[in-house]
C-alpha positions in Angstrom: 116.7 130.8 89.9 113.3 128.7 90.6 113.0 125.2 91.3 110.6 122.4 90.0 109.2 122.3 93.4 108.2 125.9 93.7 106.2 125.5 90.4 104.5 122.2 91.9 106.5 120.0 89.8 107.4 116.8 91.3 109.3 113.8 90.1 107.0 110.5 90.5 108.0 108.3 93.2 109.0 104.8 91.9 108.1 101.9 94.2 110.1 98.7 93.8 109.1 95.3 95.0 112.3 94.0 96.5 110.9 90.5 97.2 113.2 87.8 95.7 110.2 85.1 95.1 107.0 86.0 93.2 104.1 85.3 95.3 101.9 82.3 94.2 98.3 83.1 93.5 96.3 81.9 96.6 93.2 80.0 96.2 90.2 81.6 98.3 88.7 79.7 101.3 86.3 77.4 100.0 82.7 77.3 101.7 82.0 73.8 101.1 83.9 70.5 100.9 82.4 70.2 97.2 84.2 73.6 96.3 87.6 72.5 98.2 87.6 69.1 96.0 87.4 71.0 92.7 90.6 73.2 94.0 93.8 71.1 93.8 95.6 73.0 96.7 92.6 72.3 99.1 92.0 68.8 97.6 95.8 68.0 98.6 95.1 69.5 102.1 92.3 67.6 102.8 94.1 64.3 101.7 96.9 65.1 103.9 94.6 65.6 106.7 93.1 62.5 106.2 96.3 60.6 105.8 97.5 62.0 109.2 94.5 60.8 111.1 94.7 57.4 109.6 98.7 57.1 110.1 98.6 58.5 113.6 95.5 56.1 114.3 93.6 59.0 115.6 90.7 57.4 114.4 89.3 53.9 112.8 87.0 53.6 109.8 84.5 50.8 110.9 81.0 49.6 109.7 78.4 51.5 111.5 76.5 49.4 114.3 73.0 49.4 114.2 72.5 51.0 117.5 75.2 53.6 117.3 74.6 57.4 116.5 76.6 59.0 113.7 79.2 61.5 114.5 78.6 64.7 112.4 81.9 65.8 110.9 82.8 69.3 109.4 85.8 70.4 107.4 87.4 73.5 108.5 89.7 75.3 105.9 92.1 78.3 106.6 95.4 79.7 105.1 98.6 79.2 107.6 100.9 82.2 107.6 104.2 82.5 108.6 105.3 84.6 111.5 106.0 87.6 109.2 102.3 87.3 107.8 103.2 85.7 104.4 101.3 82.7 103.3 102.9 79.4 104.1 100.6 76.6 103.2 96.5 75.2 102.8 95.4 73.7 106.1 92.5 71.7 106.0 91.0 70.2 109.3 88.3 67.4 109.8 86.5 68.0 113.2 83.7 65.9 114.6 81.1 66.8 117.1 80.6 64.1 119.6 77.8 65.8 122.1 75.2 63.4 121.2 77.5 60.1 121.8 77.1 58.1 124.9 80.1 56.5 126.6 79.6 52.6 126.3 77.1 52.9 123.4 78.6 54.9 120.8 82.3 54.9 121.9 84.4 53.1 124.4 86.8 56.1 125.2 87.2 59.8 125.2 90.0 62.0 123.8 91.4 65.1 125.4 93.7 67.3 123.7 97.1 67.5 125.3 99.8 70.1 124.9 103.2 68.8 123.5 106.3 69.9 125.6 107.7 71.4 122.3 104.7 74.0 122.2 105.8 75.3 125.3 
């Protein structure tokens, strides 16, 4: 008696996707804010970040004084992932570079990050 394995005949292995939800198509990371505004997902992430800055009173929009330097800002984009490595959401962060500011001229106070007790 001969078997299929002896004649190098093997049954193809079938791989199944056992995830119950279909994975969404993830938009790639934008290289510029212009590209981000053309994608609905990144545009909503930018809007959420801006709304959070205004709601938390992190910054105020004011007219530029004549003797003040302009703070250059930058949008940083990334995909937030869950602890298991799967995609969670789009994250946009607006950051400013205040290295060219002078206290008392350009700003009245400085901000330093503080760790929340819930983070620890």
